[in-house]
C-alpha positions in Angstrom: -65.5 8.5 -4.0 -62.4 7.2 -5.6 -61.0 10.6 -6.5 -58.8 10.9 -3.3 -57.2 7.5 -4.1 -56.3 8.7 -7.6 -54.8 11.8 -6.1 -52.8 9.8 -3.6 -51.6 7.5 -6.3 -50.5 10.4 -8.5 -48.6 12.0 -5.6 -46.8 8.7 -4.9 -45.9 8.4 -8.6 -44.6 12.0 -8.6 -42.5 11.4 -5.5 -40.9 8.3 -7.1 -40.1 10.3 -10.3 -38.5 13.0 -8.2 -36.4 10.5 -6.3 -35.3 8.8 -9.5 -34.3 12.2 -11.0 -32.1 13.0 -8.0 -30.2 9.7 -8.0 -26.5 9.8 -8.8 -24.8 6.7 -10.1 -22.0 5.4 -12.3 -22.9 4.9 -15.9 -21.8 1.7 -17.6 -19.6 3.5 -20.1 -17.7 5.2 -17.2 -16.5 1.9 -15.6 -12.7 2.0 -15.5 -12.6 5.2 -17.4 -11.2 7.3 -14.5 -9.9 4.4 -12.4 -8.1 1.1 -12.5 -7.3 -1.8 -10.2 -4.5 -4.3 -10.0 -5.0 -7.5 -8.1 -2.2 -9.4 -6.3 -1.6 -12.5 -4.2 1.5 -11.5 -2.2 4.9 -13.0 -1.7 5.0 -16.7 -2.7 5.4 -19.3 0.1 4.5 -22.7 -1.5 4.1 -23.4 -5.2 3.1 -26.3 -7.3 3.3 -26.1 -11.1 1.2 -28.6 -13.1 1.4 -28.3 -16.9 0.1 -31.8 -17.6 -3.3 -31.3 -16.0 -6.3 -31.0 -18.3 -6.4 -27.4 -17.1 -2.7 -26.3 -16.7 -2.3 -24.2 -13.5 0.1 -22.8 -11.0 -1.2 -23.5 -7.4 0.3 -21.4 -4.7 0.0 -20.1 -1.2 1.5 -16.8 0.0 2.7 -15.0 3.1 -0.4 -12.8 2.8 -2.7 -15.7 3.7 -3.8 -16.2 0.1 -4.4 -19.4 -1.9 -4.6 -18.9 -5.7 -4.3 -20.5 -9.1 -2.4 -18.7 -11.9 -2.4 -19.2 -15.6 1.0 -20.6 -16.5 1.0 -18.8 -19.9 0.4 -15.3 -18.7 0.5 -15.3 -14.9 -3.0 -13.9 -14.6 -5.1 -15.0 -11.7 -7.6 -17.7 -12.5 -9.0 -17.7 -9.0 -8.0 -16.3 -5.6 -9.2 -17.0 -2.1 -8.2 -14.5 0.6 -8.1 -16.4 3.9 -8.3 -15.2 7.5 -5.8 -12.6 8.6 -2.8 -12.8 10.9 -2.1 -16.1 12.7 -5.5 -17.6 12.0 -4.8 -17.5 8.3 -1.1 -18.5 8.3 -0.8 -21.4 5.9 1.2 -24.2 7.5 0.9 -26.8 4.7 -0.2 -26.9 1.0 -0.6 -30.5 -0.3 -1.7 -31.2 -3.9 -3.3 -34.6 -4.5 -1.0 -37.3 -5.8 2.2 -35.3 -5.1 3.8 -36.2 -1.8 7.0 -37.9 -0.7 5.3 -41.3 -1.0 4.6 -42.3 -4.6 1.7 -44.4 -3.5 -0.2 -41.5 -2.1 -3.7 -40.7 -3.3 -6.5 -38.4 -2.2 -8.6 -41.3 -1.1 -10.8 -40.9 1.9 -11.3 -43.4 4.7 -13.7 -46.4 4.1 -17.3 -45.2 4.0 -16.5 -41.6 3.1 -17.0 -40.0 -0.3 -14.7 -37.1 0.4 -11.4 -36.4 -1.5 -9.5 -33.4 -2.5 -7.5 -31.8 -5.3 -5.6 -29.7 -2.9 -5.4 -29.6 0.9 -4.4 -26.6 3.1 -3.8 -26.3 6.8 -3.8 -22.9 8.4 -3.7 -21.4 11.9 -3.1 -23.2 15.2 -5.9 -22.3 17.6 -8.0 -23.5 15.9 -6.1 -25.3 13.1 -8.3 -25.4 10.0 -7.9 -28.2 7.5 -9.6 -27.6 4.1 -10.0 -29.5 0.9 -10.2 -27.5 -2.3 -11.5 -27.9 -5.8 -8.6 -26.5 -7.8 -10.6 -26.0 -11.0 -12.9 -23.2 -9.6 -11.2 -22.5 -6.2 -14.0 -23.6 -3.9 -13.8 -25.3 -0.5 -15.2 -28.8 -0.7 -14.9 -29.7 3.0 -13.4 -28.4 6.2 -12.6 -29.6 9.7 -10.7 -28.1 12.6 -9.0 -29.0 15.8 -8.6 -26.9 19.0 -5.4 -27.7 20.9 -5.4 -28.1 24.6 -2.3 -25.8 24.9 -2.6 -22.9 22.5 0.9 -21.6 23.4 2.6 -24.8 22.4 0.4 -25.1 19.3 2.0 -21.9 17.9 5.1 -23.9 17.0 3.1 -26.9 15.7 4.1 -28.5 12.4 2.2 -30.7 9.9 3.1 -33.3 7.3 1.0 -35.6 5.1 1.6 -39.2 4.2 -0.7 -41.9 2.8 -4.0 -40.0 3.3 -3.1 -39.2 6.9 -2.2 -35.9 8.4 0.3 -35.8 11.3 0.2 -33.0 13.8 3.6 -32.5 15.5 3.7 -30.3 18.6 7.2 -29.7 20.0 7.7 -29.1 23.7 11.1 -27.5 23.6 13.9 -29.2 25.6 11.4 -32.0 26.5 9.5 -34.1 23.9 7.4 -34.2 20.7 3.6 -34.9 20.7 2.5 -36.5 17.4 -1.2 -37.1 16.5 -2.5 -38.7 13.3 -5.7 -37.7 11.6 -7.5 -39.0 8.6 -7.0 -36.1 6.1 -10.6 -35.8 4.9 -12.6 -36.5 8.0 -10.5 -35.2 10.9 -10.9 -38.5 12.9 -7.9 -39.6 14.8 -6.3 -42.8 13.9 -5.2 -43.5 17.5 -3.9 -41.9 20.6 -1.3 -39.1 20.7 2.2 -40.5 20.8 4.8 -38.8 23.0 8.4 -39.0 21.8 11.1 -37.9 24.2 13.6 -35.5 22.7 15.4 -33.3 25.2 17.7 -32.0 22.4 15.0 -30.0 20.5 15.2 -26.2 20.8 13.3 -23.3 19.2 14.5 -21.6 16.0 16.7 -24.5 15.0 14.3 -27.3 14.1 12.1 -28.2 11.2 10.3 -31.0 9.4 11.7 -32.7 6.4 9.1 -35.2 5.3 8.6 -37.6 8.2 11.9 -36.5 9.9 12.1 -34.0 12.7 15.6 -32.3 12.3 17.4 -29.9 14.6 20.8 -28.2 14.0 23.3 -28.2 16.8 26.6 -26.7 15.8 28.3 -28.8 13.1 25.8 -31.6 13.2 22.1 -32.4 12.4 20.2 -34.4 15.0 17.0 -36.1 13.7 14.5 -38.8 14.2 11.9 -40.5 12.0 8.5 -39.8 13.4 6.9 -42.8 11.6 9.6 -45.4 12.4 8.5 -48.3 14.5 11.3 -47.6 16.9 12.4 -44.0 17.5 16.2 -43.7 17.1 18.1 -40.5 17.2 20.2 -40.0 14.1 23.3 -37.7 14.2 24.6 -36.4 10.8 27.9 -34.4 10.7 28.3 -31.3 8.6 31.5 -29.9 7.0 31.0 -26.6 8.7 28.5 -24.8 10.9 25.7 -23.3 8.7 25.8 -19.5 8.5 22.1 -19.5 7.6 19.1 -21.4 8.8 18.8 -24.9 7.3 15.9 -25.6 4.9 14.0 -28.8 3.9 14.0 -29.9 0.3 10.3 -30.5 -0.4 9.5 -33.8 -2.0 12.5 -35.8 -0.6 12.1 -37.4 2.8 14.9 -36.4 5.2 16.8 -34.2 2.7 17.9 -30.7 3.8 19.9 -27.8 2.4 22.8 -26.6 4.6 25.6 -24.3 3.5 24.2 -24.6 -0.1 24.7 -28.3 0.0 22.3 -31.2 0.0 22.4 -33.3 3.1 20.4 -36.5 3.8 19.5 -37.7 7.3 17.6 -40.6 5.7 19.9 -43.5 4.9 17.4 -44.8 2.3 17.6 -41.5 0.3 20.7 -40.7 -1.7 21.6 -37.2 -2.7 24.2 -35.5 -4.9 26.6 -34.0 -2.2 28.8 -32.3 -4.8 26.1 -29.8 -5.8 26.3 -26.2 -4.5 23.5 -23.7 -5.1 21.4 -21.1 -3.4 18.1 -22.9 -4.2 17.0 -26.4 -5.1 13.7 -28.0 -6.2 12.7 -31.5 -6.9 10.8 -32.4 -10.1 10.6 -35.1 -12.8 11.9 -35.3 -16.4 11.6 -38.3 -18.7 9.9 -40.2 -15.8 13.0 -39.8 -13.6 13.4 -37.6 -10.5 15.6 -34.6 -11.1 17.0 -31.9 -8.8 17.0 -28.5 -10.5 19.0 -25.6 -9.0 19.5 -22.0 -10.0 22.0 -19.3 -9.2 22.4 -15.6 -10.1 25.9 -14.4 -11.2 26.7 -11.1 -12.9 23.2 -10.4 -13.8 22.7 -13.8 -15.5 20.4 -16.5 -14.1 21.8 -20.0 -14.7 19.5 -23.0 -14.3 20.9 -26.6 -14.2 19.5 -30.0 -13.2 20.8 -33.5 -12.4 19.2 -36.9 -12.3 18.7 -37.9 -8.7 19.6 -41.6 -9.2 23.1 -41.1 -10.7 23.7 -37.3 -10.4 24.3 -37.0 -14.1 23.4 -33.6 -15.7 20.2 -33.0 -17.7 21.3 -31.0 -20.8 17.7 -30.3 -21.8 17.1 -28.3 -18.6 20.2 -26.2 -18.7 19.8 -22.6 -19.6 21.1 -19.1 -19.0 19.3 -15.8 -19.3 19.6 -12.1 -18.4 17.8 -11.4 -15.1 16.8 -7.8 -14.4 18.2 -6.3 -11.3 14.9 -4.9 -10.0 13.6 -8.5 -9.5 16.1 -9.1 -6.7 17.7 -12.4 -5.7 15.7 -15.3 -7.2 14.8 -18.6 -5.4 13.6 -21.6 -7.4 10.3 -22.9 -6.0 8.9 -25.3 -8.6 9.0 -26.5 -12.2 7.2 -28.8 -14.6 7.7 -30.0 -18.2 5.3 -31.0 -21.0 5.7 -32.1 -24.6 5.7 -29.4 -27.2 2.9 -29.2 -29.7 5.1 -30.3 -32.6 6.4 -33.2 -30.5 10.0 -31.9 -30.7 11.2 -32.3 -27.1 9.7 -30.8 -23.9 9.1 -27.3 -22.7 9.7 -26.6 -19.0 8.4 -23.8 -16.9 10.5 -22.7 -13.9 8.8 -20.6 -11.2 10.9 -18.3 -9.0 10.2 -16.2 -6.0 12.5 -13.2 -5.4 13.7 -11.1 -2.5 11.8 -8.2 -4.0 8.6 -10.3 -3.7 8.2 -10.8 -7.4 7.0 -14.1 -9.0 9.0 -14.8 -12.2 8.3 -17.6 -14.7 11.1 -18.7 -16.9 10.5 -20.7 -20.0 12.8 -21.6 -23.0 15.6 -19.3 -21.9 13.6 -16.2 -21.3 11.3 -14.6 -18.8 7.8 -15.7 -19.8 6.0 -13.4 -17.3 6.5 -11.7 -14.0 4.1 -10.6 -11.3 5.1 -7.6 -9.0 3.7 -8.9 -5.7 5.5 -6.4 -3.6 2.7 -4.0 -4.6 0.6 -6.0 -2.1 2.6 -4.2 0.6 2.8 -0.5 -0.3 4.0 1.7 2.6 4.1 5.2 1.0 3.0 7.0 -2.2 3.5 10.3 -3.9 1.8 11.8 -7.0 4.4 13.7 -9.0 3.5 16.3 -11.7 4.7 15.3 -15.1 7.2 17.6 -16.9 6.1 20.2 -19.4 6.8 19.7 -23.1 10.0 21.5 -24.2 8.2 24.3 -26.0 5.8 24.9 -23.1 8.7 24.7 -20.6 10.6 27.3 -22.6 7.6 29.6 -22.6 7.0 29.2 -18.9 10.7 29.8 -18.2 10.5 33.0 -20.3 7.4 34.2 -18.4 9.4 34.0 -15.2 12.1 36.0 -16.9 13.7 38.9 -15.3 10.5 40.9 -15.1 10.1 40.1 -11.4 12.5 42.9 -10.6 10.2 45.9 -10.1 13.0 48.4 -10.6 13.8 47.2 -14.1 10.1 46.6 -15.0 9.9 49.4 -17.7 13.2 48.5 -19.2 12.3 44.8 -19.4 8.9 45.3 -21.2 10.5 45.6 -24.6 12.9 42.7 -24.1 10.2 40.5 -22.6 8.0 41.3 -25.6 10.8 40.4 -28.0 11.5 37.1 -26.1 7.8 36.2 -26.4 7.7 36.9 -30.1 10.9 34.9 -30.6 9.6 32.0 -28.5 6.3 31.8 -30.4 8.1 32.0 -33.7 10.2 29.0 -32.7 7.1 27.2 -31.6 5.5 27.8 -35.1 8.7 26.6 -36.7 8.9 23.5 -34.6 5.2 22.7 -35.4 5.8 23.1 -39.1 9.0 20.9 -39.0 7.0 18.3 -37.0 4.2 18.3 -39.6 6.6 17.7 -42.6 8.6 15.2 -40.6 11.8 17.1 -40.1 11.4 18.1 -36.5 13.6 17.0 -33.6 12.9 13.5 -32.3 10.8 13.3 -29.1 12.4 12.7 -25.8 12.1 9.5 -23.8 9.4 11.0 -21.6 7.5 12.4 -24.5 7.7 9.1 -26.3 6.2 7.4 -23.2 3.4 9.9 -23.1 4.7 11.5 -19.9 3.8 15.1 -20.6 1.7 17.2 -18.3 -1.9 17.7 -19.4 -3.9 21.0 -19.2 -5.8 20.0 -16.0 -3.0 18.3 -14.1 -4.9 15.0 -13.9 -2.1 13.0 -15.5 0.7 12.3 -13.0 3.4 9.9 -12.1 2.4 7.7 -9.2 5.5 6.7 -7.2 5.0 3.8 -4.9 7.4 2.5 -2.2 6.9 -1.0 -1.0 7.9 -2.9 2.2 10.8 -4.8 0.5 12.4 -1.5 -0.8 11.1 -1.8 -4.3 10.0 1.5 -5.9 7.6 1.8 -8.8 6.8 4.6 -11.3 3.2 4.0 -12.5 1.0 6.1 -14.9 -2.0 7.1 -12.8 -4.2 7.1 -15.8 -3.4 3.9 -17.6 -1.7 1.9 -14.8 1.4 1.3 -16.9 4.6 0.5 -15.0 7.2 3.0 -16.5 10.1 2.0 -14.3 11.1 0.0 -11.3 13.9 0.2 -8.8 15.0 -2.1 -6.0 17.0 -1.2 -2.9 18.2 -4.5 -1.3 19.0 -4.8 2.4 16.9 -1.8 3.6 14.2 -1.7 6.2 12.0 0.6 8.3 12.9 2.3 11.6 12.2 1.8 15.3 8.7 2.4 16.8 7.3 0.4 13.8 8.0 3.4 11.5 8.2 2.4 7.8 10.6 3.8 5.2 9.7 7.3 3.9 9.3 8.6 0.4 10.0 12.3 0.2 9.6 14.8 -2.6 12.6 17.2 -2.5 11.9 19.0 -5.7 8.7 19.1 -7.8 8.4 19.3 -11.6 7.5 23.0 -11.5 11.1 24.3 -11.8 11.8 23.9 -15.5 14.4 22.9 -16.7 15.4 21.3 -13.4 14.3 17.7 -13.1 12.1 16.6 -10.1 13.9 14.9 -7.2 12.7 12.3 -4.7 14.4 10.6 -1.8 14.0 7.3 0.1 14.9 7.5 3.8 15.6 4.0 5.3 18.1 2.2 7.4 20.5 -0.8 7.0 19.3 -3.6 9.3 22.9 -4.8 9.8 24.3 -1.5 11.2 21.1 0.4 12.1 22.5 3.5 10.3 20.4 5.5 8.0 20.5 5.6 4.2 19.3 8.0 1.6 18.6 7.1 -2.0 17.8 10.0 -4.3 16.3 9.5 -7.8 14.4 11.2 -10.6 10.7 10.1 -10.2 9.9 10.6 -13.9 12.7 8.4 -15.3 13.5 6.2 -12.3 17.2 7.0 -12.6 19.5 7.7 -9.7 20.2 11.4 -9.1 22.4 13.6 -6.9 24.8 10.7 -6.3 22.1 8.1 -5.8 22.7 6.0 -2.7 24.2 7.8 0.3 25.1 5.8 3.4 25.0 7.7 6.6 27.2 7.2 9.6 24.4 7.7 12.2 21.1 6.3 13.2 18.0 8.3 12.2 15.6 9.1 15.0 13.4 11.8 13.4 13.2 13.6 10.0 11.7 16.9 8.8 11.5 18.7 5.5 13.0 22.2 5.2 11.9 25.0 2.9 13.1 25.2 -0.7 16.6 26.6 -1.3 17.0 29.5 -3.7 19.9 27.8 -5.5 18.3 24.7 -6.9 14.8 24.7 -5.3 15.6 21.5 -3.3 13.9 21.0 0.0 16.6 19.8 2.5 16.0 16.8 4.8 16.6 17.6 8.5 17.6 14.5 10.4 17.9 13.9 14.2 20.2 11.1 15.2 20.2 8.8 18.2 22.5 11.2 20.1 20.1 14.2 19.5 22.4 15.8 17.0 21.0 17.2 13.7 22.2 16.7 10.2 21.0 18.2 6.9 21.1 16.8 3.3 22.0 18.4 1.0 24.6 20.4 3.0 23.9 23.8 1.3 20.4 23.7 2.8 21.9 23.8 6.4 21.1 27.5 7.0 17.4 26.9 6.4 17.3 24.7 9.5 17.8 27.7 11.8 14.7 28.1 14.0 13.2 24.7 13.2 11.3 22.7 15.8 11.3 18.9 16.1 9.6 16.4 18.3 10.0 12.7 19.0 7.5 10.1 20.3 8.4 6.8 22.0 5.6 4.4 21.3 6.3 2.0 24.1 6.8 4.6 26.9 4.4 7.2 25.5 7.0 9.9 26.1 7.2 13.0 23.9 10.2 15.3 23.6 10.5 18.6 21.8 13.7 20.2 20.3 14.8 23.5 19.0 17.4 23.7 16.2 19.7 26.7 15.9 22.3 27.5 13.2 25.4 29.4 14.3 28.4 29.7 12.0 28.6 26.4 10.2 27.2 24.3 13.1 23.8 23.1 14.0 22.7 22.7 17.6 19.7 20.9 18.9 18.3 21.9 22.3 15.6 20.0 24.2 12.9 22.5 25.2 9.9 20.4 26.5 9.0 16.9 27.6 5.5 15.3 28.0 4.9 11.9 29.5 1.6 10.3 28.5 2.3 6.9 30.0 0.6 7.6 33.3 1.9 7.0 36.9 2.6 3.4 36.2 3.7 3.8 32.5 1.1 1.4 31.3 -0.1 3.5 28.4 1.5 3.2 25.0 0.9 5.2 21.8 -1.2 3.5 19.2 -1.9 6.4 16.8 -0.3 9.7 15.7 -1.9 12.1 13.2 -0.6 15.5 12.0 -2.0 17.7 9.3 -1.1 17.4 5.7 1.8 19.9 5.1 0.5 20.9 1.6 -3.0 21.6 2.9 -4.6 25.0 2.2 -7.4 26.4 4.4 -9.7 28.6 2.2 -12.3 29.6 4.8 -11.1 31.0 8.2 -14.5 30.7 9.9 -18.0 29.4 9.9 -21.0 31.6 9.4 -23.6 31.0 12.1 -27.4 31.3 11.9 -27.3 34.9 13.3 -24.8 35.9 10.6 -21.9 36.1 13.1 -18.6 34.2 12.4 -17.2 31.4 14.5 -13.5 31.4 13.7 -11.6 28.1 13.3 -8.7 27.2 15.5 -6.2 26.5 12.7 -2.9 25.5 14.4 -0.5 24.0 11.9 1.6 22.6 14.7 -1.2 20.6 16.4 -0.7 16.8 16.4 -3.1 14.2 17.8 -1.8 11.3 19.9 -3.9 8.4 21.0 -2.7 6.1 23.8 -4.1 2.8 25.1 -3.8 1.2 28.5 -5.4 -1.9 30.1 -7.9 -1.1 32.9 -9.2 -3.5 35.6 -12.6 -2.0 35.5 -13.1 -0.9 31.9 -10.8 -3.5 30.2 -9.3 -1.0 27.8 -9.1 2.7 27.8 -8.2 5.1 25.0 -6.9 8.6 25.6 -6.8 11.3 23.0 -4.4 14.2 23.3 -4.1 17.3 21.1 -0.6 18.7 21.6 1.2 21.7 20.1 4.5 20.1 19.2 6.3 23.5 19.1 5.5 24.6 22.7 4.6 21.2 24.2 1.2 22.5 25.4 -1.7 20.0 25.8 -4.5 21.8 24.0 -7.2 19.2 24.6 -7.6 15.7 26.0 -10.4 13.1 26.1 -10.9 9.6 27.4 -12.9 6.7 26.0 -13.6 3.7 28.3 -14.4 0.2 27.2 -13.1 0.8 23.7 -10.2 -0.8 21.9 -8.4 -0.8 18.5 -8.5 -1.0 15.5 -8.0 2.8 15.6 -7.9 5.0 12.5 -7.5 8.8 12.7 -7.6 11.7 10.3 -6.6 15.3 11.1 -7.3 18.3 8.9 -7.9 22.1 9.2 -9.7 22.5 12.6 -11.2 19.1 12.9 -10.4 15.5 13.8 -12.1 12.2 13.1 -11.2 8.8 14.5 -12.8 5.4 14.6 -12.6 2.6 17.2 -14.4 -0.4 18.4 -16.8 0.0 21.4 -16.5 -3.1 23.5 -19.6 -2.3 25.6 -22.1 -2.3 22.8 -20.0 -4.3 20.3 -19.9 -1.9 17.4 -17.6 0.5 15.5 -18.0 4.2 16.2 -16.5 7.4 14.8 -15.9 10.4 17.0 -15.4 13.9 15.5 -14.0 17.0 17.1 -13.9 20.6 15.9 -11.9 23.4 17.4 -12.8 27.1 17.3 -11.2 30.3 18.6 -14.5 32.0 19.1 -16.2 35.0 17.7 -12.9 36.9 17.5 -9.7 35.9 15.8 -6.4 36.5 17.7 -4.2 36.8 14.6 -5.6 36.5 11.0 -2.2 36.6 9.2 0.5 34.6 11.1 0.1 31.8 13.6 2.6 31.6 16.5 2.5 28.6 18.9 4.6 30.7 21.3 2.0 33.4 21.4 -1.0 31.2 20.9 -4.6 32.3 21.8 -6.5 31.0 24.7 -7.7 27.4 24.8 -10.1 26.7 21.9 -13.8 25.9 22.0 -14.3 22.2 21.4 -17.3 20.7 19.7 -17.5 16.8 19.7 -19.9 14.1 18.7 -19.9 10.4 18.2 -21.6 8.3 15.4 -22.3 4.7 14.7 -21.0 3.3 11.5 -22.4 -0.2 10.5 -19.1 -1.6 9.2 -15.5 -2.2 10.3 -13.3 0.7 9.4 -9.9 -0.1 7.9 -8.7 3.3 6.8 -9.6 7.0 7.0 -8.4 9.9 4.8 -9.6 13.3 3.9 -9.8 14.7 0.4 -7.4 17.5 -0.5 -7.5 20.0 -3.4 -5.2 22.7 -4.8 -6.6 25.7 -2.9 -8.9 24.1 -0.3 -12.1 25.7 -1.8 -13.8 22.4 -2.4 -15.8 20.9 0.4 -14.0 18.3 2.5 -15.1 14.7 2.4 -13.8 11.8 4.4 -12.9 8.6 2.6 -13.7 5.6 4.7 -12.1 2.2 3.8 -14.2 -0.7 5.0 -13.3 -4.3 5.8 -15.4 -5.5 2.9 -13.1 -3.8 0.5 -15.2 -0.7 -0.3 -14.3 3.0 -0.1 -17.1 5.2 1.1 -17.0 9.0 0.3 -18.7 10.7 3.2 -19.4 14.4 3.4 -18.2 16.2 6.4 -21.8 17.6 6.9 -22.7 14.1 8.0 -19.8 13.9 10.5 -20.2 17.5 11.7 -20.1 17.6 15.5 -22.4 20.7 15.4 -25.3 18.7 14.0 -28.3 19.8 16.2 -30.3 17.2 18.1 -33.5 18.6 16.6 -34.2 20.8 13.7 -34.0 24.4 14.7 -34.0 27.7 12.8 -30.3 28.4 13.6 -29.4 24.9 12.4 -31.3 25.4 9.2 -29.6 28.7 8.6 -26.2 27.1 9.1 -27.2 24.2 6.8 -26.6 21.6 9.5 -28.3 18.3 9.3 -30.3 17.1 12.4 -28.3 14.6 14.4 -28.9 10.9 13.8 -26.5 8.4 15.5 -26.3 6.0 12.5 -24.2 7.1 9.5 -25.7 6.0 6.2 -23.5 4.0 3.8 -25.3 4.3 0.5 -24.1 2.3 -2.4 -23.8 5.2 -4.7 -21.2 6.7 -2.4 -18.8 3.8 -2.9 -16.2 5.3 -5.2 -14.8 1.8 -6.1 -18.3 0.5 -7.0 -17.7 -3.3 -7.6 -13.9 -3.1 -7.7 -13.3 -4.6 -4.2 -9.9 -4.0 -2.6 -8.8 -7.0 -0.6 -7.1 -6.3 2.7 -7.5 -2.6 2.4 -4.8 -0.9 4.6 -4.4 2.7 3.6 -5.8 5.5 1.4 -3.7 8.3 0.0 -4.9 11.5 -1.6 -3.3 14.3 -3.6 -4.6 17.5 -5.3 -4.8 17.7 -9.1 -4.6 20.8 -11.3 -8.4 21.2 -11.0 -9.7 22.6 -7.8 -12.7 20.3 -8.0 -10.8 17.1 -8.3 -8.8 15.0 -5.8 -6.6 12.1 -6.8 -7.0 8.9 -4.7 -4.9 5.7 -4.4 -6.0 2.9 -2.1 -3.5 0.2 -1.1 -3.8 -3.2 0.4 -3.5 -6.6 -1.1 -4.9 -4.9 -4.2 -4.1 -1.4 -5.7 -6.9 1.0 -6.7 -6.4 4.4 -8.3 -9.3 6.8 -9.0 -10.3 10.5 -8.7 -13.1 12.1 -6.7 -14.9 15.5 -7.0 -16.4 16.3 -3.5 -18.2 19.4 -4.8 -18.8 18.0 -8.3 -16.7 19.1 -11.3 -17.7 22.8 -11.2 -14.7 24.0 -13.1 -14.9 21.8 -16.2 -17.7 21.1 -18.7 -19.6 17.9 -18.4 -19.0 15.0 -20.8 -22.5 15.3 -22.4 -22.2 19.0 -22.9 -23.9 19.8 -26.2 -21.2 21.7 -28.2 -23.3 21.6 -31.4 -26.3 23.3 -29.8 -24.3 26.0 -28.1 -22.4 26.6 -31.4 -25.7 27.0 -33.2 -27.1 29.4 -30.5 -23.9 31.5 -30.7 -24.1 31.6 -34.5 -27.8 32.5 -34.5 -27.3 35.2 -31.8 -24.3 36.7 -33.6 -26.0 36.7 -37.0 -29.2 38.1 -35.4 -27.3 40.9 -33.8 -25.6 41.8 -37.1 -28.9 41.7 -39.0 -30.6 43.8 -36.4 -27.8 46.3 -36.4 -28.0 46.6 -40.2 -31.7 47.1 -40.0 -31.4 49.6 -37.2 -28.9 51.7 -39.2 -31.1 51.7 -42.3 -34.1 52.8 -40.2 -32.0 55.7 -38.7 -30.9 56.6 -42.2 -34.5 56.7 -43.5 -35.6 58.8 -40.5 -32.7 61.3 -41.2 -33.9 61.8 -44.8 -37.4 62.7 -43.7 
């Protein structure tokens, strides 16, 4: 009677064993073996250095809405809290307990309350969040918020702290100030809101300096004390009108920095007016208040300080040190001193923020540590092949040889053979000299380990950041090999960022690789090119080139035969074209360009022709996507990866026929958004051939809105958006096919394009917020395509295209099974084993970049955001290399046994034949 139950139990056990045997996961010894992550906090905003605390720390807030504590010895992050994004997380005030303008200040709470704080922060404006922190472990102890009646006015609100009370100052420009006081720890008001008439206040010229509200008006400062019993307007004259915005000196009530001078609007606070510096900070030394200031001159950073009471210098704080150019212009934010262990004087730590968004700590006349926080804002990346070793490069150069000339093939066989023998003899000689220690010294790149590996997995990762700082990082170890800084550069119009372009790769030995940065000068708006060697980080081909025109569009030309450099074709604001370098100009003949105006949603196509020594650019088409009332604007543009290879031209169907892909290299996807009275928001997708200007396909989504992310590859397209109707994130996929016949299987021509493609489309539900989309890419395109999905939680999900396939059948059919299509299910699974960054969460994930490696199975990945994560993925597994646990000993034993067995059997067979012959 119990036998069926035993059978059922056995089947369940067998099923569980099968499931366990098919699970794929990351082994513990593989953690950080093929990947690495660097964490950041962003550009510094407010800092407090405390070396005398029982746990020395550096407390700071940043422009990336981050609150963190750093170790003052190494700069490593002790704890970090990433706050809300955008205006909701903008930190207005950071107040550390016991350190305010008033020496009597404490963190005490009102009577009857047991709340206090180590650190207090205020962020946002509608609502404004007030939080008390435990600075030892980085936790929020308490929180309260206020919602202003007028949210527009609250955007300009200011806060200050005094005697356990927070004051909320809301300026109504050209009218008055509204001041409300709250108990800091409870949020209860201390009274009614006071209204102070001040018709002289105006936007962009006012600030708070302690309890004083100060505005600049020409050559004078107009201020008033918000806590005074009687409000009296104070006018303070300046020697000259400030060329830059005035700043408040934190820690001193009513003291400001104007024209590099200290100015006090508080009659009770004396300053040292003879000082002149770019940055000041208040601190204490020997129980006396001091003002420290720092300036950069001729590559040297000079730090000085004076006592505030008598303006006498402090010799112990004076120092000078070399300051690397790639750090940018420093600005002193905070400092603190403590007794040395041997009791011989004090040691002071000065903390700087720089224009390149670095955080630099200076101690005892040297840079103690530095954090490269510009990596929190990476805008472009490139993987660069490392150069070959000298011997391998010589061999590769010889293999190119002159044997490519078919007419001289027979004559060159002997010479090529002799060159090969000579090269190999030199390699053996070099190896012998290296073994005995008499070989030539290694080059700088070889000494740094920057030599190409056999599988092309070891590359130089070049990163371009928002501030114009460029990094050369080892993609295997994460080591920073070099850094460059381009000051005073920015992105372009239409919210286009600076571009990092590879003009020459490392494949052309002995020529060095070449990269270029395309940017603009904010002052003039003209373009600028900076060319450099991505392996060494040194300027090349003249380095910085200032252009005399504004850049509207750029394109990359084919390689030149002279030096294998890809020229940069630039379209200026007057629709004239230019080429750099000049000798690549003839290659621009017959090129097509297009421009897209984001605001008006207007597209325009151009044709470039080279005649004589001149280039002409002719408009050939125009498309307006803005609608009849021009309400639509472009929110997304996606073209195909120019280095992409399409291996399969078609898809085999269940009946063994072929459905050919519509592979148009000139197809670009545009997504527009427009408000709608009925549907709130409408997204329109357009697939446009940018050579002919033809609209290949269009589709409309109603009641949907951004964030929009889009990826375009081969004959398919995938994009994500938020569906307002059902309150969820969805992904729509599209595939284009020519049909059962291919119009041209060798060359694509947009001017003689086939008929409109067949379109397959489908939508899926994804149970997370999508922050980035990117497809995997390999050397030859043989490996299956996967889509990398970056989520708001900081994970990266590797999803097979089979799950996103728009041809997934509604029900399981014979034809679907023959094609290998999975039956359609609306929800996309996000299994944990498909997270390629496992527990290495990437805060504020913004973008994912991919590049091929030397292995067809492997794709290199870098994810950027507040953090940086580098790894590799193998969508079709590593089919072209042996596994790590491959049993070399066993296979060697098998080969030896088989070889020995074959020899023995051969010997025995020959003896047998010999005996038979004698019979």
